[in-house]
N, C-alpha and C positions, 0 to 999 in steps of 0.2 A: 365600353366597360373593359378595362385592362385587367380587372381582378380575376377574370376567368383564366387568362394565360398565366398570371402569377400563381393562382391556385394549382394549375397544372404543373408548373415548375416546382412548387413546394412538394407536390405529390411525388414527382420524379426524384427529388433530393432525398425524401424520406425513404422511398423504395430502394435507393442505392445504398442506404445505410442500415437497412434491416439485416439482422443476423442471417447468414446464408444457411440454407437447408432447413430452416424452421418456418412454420406458419405463424410468425409473430403478429400479434394484434396490437395496434397502436392506441394508446390511451389519450395522449396529448402531444401536440407539437408546439414548442415555444418559439416565438418569433420576436425579433426586434424590428420595428418599423418606424423609420424617421418621419417626422411631420412634413418634410418636403416631398415625400414620395407621392402624395395625392392619392393614396390608397384609402378607400372607404372600408373600414373594418367589417361592417355588417355585410357588405357585398362580397368581400373576400370570404367570410365565413359561409355565406350562402353558396357560393361557387364551390368552395372546398367540400362542403357537405354533399353537393350534387354529384361531383365527379368521383367521390370516394365510395359511393353506394356499391355494395357487393364486393368490396375489397377489404383487406385487413385494416384499412384506415377508416372504414365505415364507423361513424359514431365518435371518431377522434375529435377532441376539442382543440381549437386553436387558442393558445394562450398568448395574447399580444401585449408586448411591452412597447409603449410609445416612447420614442426618443425625441426630445425637444430639439429645436434648431439652436445650435450654439455657434457663435462667431468668434474669431480672433482678429483683433485689430492689428493691421499691418503697420500702423504708425506708433502705437504705444505698447503693443503686446498683450493688452488686456483681453481675457476671454469673458464672453458675456452671453446671456440668454437672449435670443432674438425673439421679441414679442411682436405679434401682429404684422410679421414680415417687414418690420422697420429695421433695416440694417445700418444702425448708427451706434457707434461705441458710446456707452454711457460715461466713460471716463474723460475722453478727449473730444467727443462729439464728431469724430471722423466717420465718414461713410466708407472707409477703406477696409472692409471686413472680408475675411476668408471664412467660408463655412467649414467648420471642423466636426460637426455632428448634425444629424437630422436627415441624412440621405440614406440611412441604413435600410436594408431589407435582408435580414439574415435568419436562417433557421439556427437556433442556438441550442435546442435540446429536443430529443425525441424520447417520450416516455412510453414504455411497453407494459402491457398486462403481464403478470407472472404466468397466468393460465387464461386461455380464452377458448372454451370448448368448441365454439362454432368454427374455429380456424385450425384446430389441432388435428 
C-alpha cells in the first residue's frame, strides 16, 4: 500500500507551506491525481486521516480531482481521451501515443480555518 507514503509526503508538503509562527489549522487539501497513478482514493484518505491525528491537519479533508488519461498522437497530432487503457488514436488509429495527462500527483491548494481554538 503506497498510499501511506504518499499521505506522508502530502503531510510534509502542507506543513512546509503553513504560515510561519502561527498554529494554523488546515480545513482541506486539494489534490490532482492522475488515473495512471494507481492511487486508491479511499486508502489515501484513510492513511492521511491516521497520520494527521493530533496535528493541525487533524480532520482536514482531502479534496481529490481525478485527472483522466490523455494522449497525443505522434502521427497526426490529435489529442484524445484514453479509455480503458486502450492507447489508440481515434482519428488515425495509430498506437503511437504519448501520455500528456493522467500521471499527476499534485497538491494544488491548502485551505486554512480562519480561527481554530484548539490550535491557537
